[in-house]
N, CA, C and O atoms as CSV, one atom per row, in Angstrom:
chain,resi,resn,atom,element,x,y,z
A,1,ILE,N,N,0.849,-1.202,0.000
A,1,ILE,CA,C,0.000,0.000,0.000
A,1,ILE,C,C,0.884,1.250,0.000
A,1,ILE,O,O,0.668,2.166,-0.794
A,2,TYR,N,N,1.869,1.285,0.884
A,2,TYR,CA,C,2.718,2.479,0.980
A,2,TYR,C,C,3.525,2.683,-0.297
A,2,TYR,O,O,3.747,3.818,-0.721
A,3,GLN,N,N,3.964,1.582,-0.912
A,3,GLN,CA,C,4.735,1.707,-2.147
A,3,GLN,C,C,3.883,2.336,-3.242
A,3,GLN,O,O,4.355,3.202,-3.979
A,4,ASN,N,N,2.635,1.905,-3.349
A,4,ASN,CA,C,1.747,2.485,-4.355
A,4,ASN,C,C,1.562,3.969,-4.116
A,4,ASN,O,O,1.577,4.760,-5.058
A,5,LEU,N,N,1.386,4.349,-2.860
A,5,LEU,CA,C,1.209,5.756,-2.511
A,5,LEU,C,C,2.439,6.554,-2.913
A,5,LEU,O,O,2.330,7.655,-3.454
A,6,GLU,N,N,3.619,5.982,-2.642
A,6,GLU,CA,C,4.854,6.680,-2.971
A,6,GLU,C,C,4.988,6.880,-4.472
A,6,GLU,O,O,5.337,7.971,-4.923
A,7,SER,N,N,4.714,5.837,-5.250
A,7,SER,CA,C,4.843,5.960,-6.700
A,7,SER,C,C,3.801,6.929,-7.246
A,7,SER,O,O,4.056,7.621,-8.231
A,8,SER,N,N,2.637,6.985,-6.621
A,8,SER,CA,C,1.627,7.958,-7.036
A,8,SER,C,C,2.120,9.374,-6.791
A,8,SER,O,O,1.939,10.252,-7.634
A,9,LEU,N,N,2.743,9.599,-5.641
A,9,LEU,CA,C,3.284,10.925,-5.340
A,9,LEU,C,C,4.391,11.283,-6.320
A,9,LEU,O,O,4.488,12.429,-6.758
A,10,ASP,N,N,5.235,10.298,-6.670
A,10,ASP,CA,C,6.297,10.543,-7.642
A,10,ASP,C,C,5.691,10.954,-8.976
A,10,ASP,O,O,6.180,11.881,-9.623
A,11,LYS,N,N,4.623,10.267,-9.392
A,11,LYS,CA,C,3.977,10.597,-10.662
A,11,LYS,C,C,3.399,12.001,-10.606
A,11,LYS,O,O,3.524,12.764,-11.563
A,12,CYS,N,N,2.767,12.346,-9.492
A,12,CYS,CA,C,2.211,13.693,-9.344
A,12,CYS,C,C,3.318,14.732,-9.458
A,12,CYS,O,O,3.125,15.778,-10.077
A,13,GLN,N,N,4.461,14.455,-8.871
A,13,GLN,CA,C,5.589,15.383,-8.937
A,13,GLN,C,C,6.060,15.530,-10.377
A,13,GLN,O,O,6.350,16.637,-10.832
A,14,ASP,N,N,6.138,14.402,-11.099
A,14,ASP,CA,C,6.546,14.454,-12.508
A,14,ASP,C,C,5.577,15.309,-13.307
A,14,ASP,O,O,5.993,16.149,-14.105
A,15,VAL,N,N,4.283,15.092,-13.093
A,15,VAL,CA,C,3.270,15.857,-13.818
A,15,VAL,C,C,3.389,17.334,-13.486
A,15,VAL,O,O,3.276,18.181,-14.372
A,16,ALA,N,N,3.615,17.649,-12.222
A,16,ALA,CA,C,3.763,19.047,-11.814
A,16,ALA,C,C,4.965,19.675,-12.511
A,16,ALA,O,O,4.899,20.822,-12.953
A,17,ASP,N,N,6.063,18.929,-12.610
A,17,ASP,CA,C,7.251,19.444,-13.298
A,17,ASP,C,C,6.941,19.716,-14.763
A,17,ASP,O,O,7.356,20.737,-15.310
A,18,ILE,N,N,6.208,18.798,-15.402
A,18,ILE,CA,C,5.851,18.977,-16.810
A,18,ILE,C,C,4.988,20.219,-16.977
A,18,ILE,O,O,5.210,21.009,-17.895
A,19,PHE,N,N,4.010,20.399,-16.101
A,19,PHE,CA,C,3.154,21.584,-16.189
A,19,PHE,C,C,3.970,22.854,-16.004
A,19,PHE,O,O,3.714,23.863,-16.661
A,20,GLU,N,N,4.950,22.805,-15.109
A,20,GLU,CA,C,5.809,23.978,-14.902
A,20,GLU,C,C,6.578,24.299,-16.170
A,20,GLU,O,O,6.675,25.461,-16.564
A,21,ASP,N,N,7.132,23.264,-16.815
A,21,ASP,CA,C,7.867,23.472,-18.066
A,21,ASP,C,C,6.963,24.106,-19.113
A,21,ASP,O,O,7.362,25.051,-19.792
A,22,ILE,N,N,5.748,23.586,-19.243
A,22,ILE,CA,C,4.808,24.117,-20.229
A,22,ILE,C,C,4.460,25.563,-19.898
A,22,ILE,O,O,4.403,26.410,-20.790
A,23,ALA,N,N,4.230,25.843,-18.631
A,23,ALA,CA,C,3.879,27.203,-18.220
A,23,ALA,C,C,5.017,28.166,-18.542
A,23,ALA,O,O,4.777,29.293,-18.977
A,24,LEU,N,N,6.253,27.725,-18.329
A,24,LEU,CA,C,7.392,28.591,-18.622
A,24,LEU,C,C,7.519,28.825,-20.126
A,24,LEU,O,O,7.849,29.928,-20.560
A,25,LYS,N,N,7.257,27.789,-20.916
A,25,LYS,CA,C,7.404,27.912,-22.364
A,25,LYS,C,C,6.315,28.786,-22.965
A,25,LYS,O,O,6.590,29.645,-23.802
A,26,TYR,N,N,5.067,28.563,-22.533
A,26,TYR,CA,C,3.932,29.195,-23.199
A,26,TYR,C,C,3.246,30.248,-22.344
A,26,TYR,O,O,2.300,30.892,-22.800
A,27,GLY,N,N,3.709,30.434,-21.107
A,27,GLY,CA,C,3.023,31.319,-20.175
A,27,GLY,C,C,3.254,32.784,-20.485
A,27,GLY,O,O,2.738,33.653,-19.782
């Protein structure tokens, strides 16, 4: 259970980084 939660948080962090990159490029 904890491992799944951790990988979910990692994915959320990756997505947040991608959104930041997009915001910087097109913002």
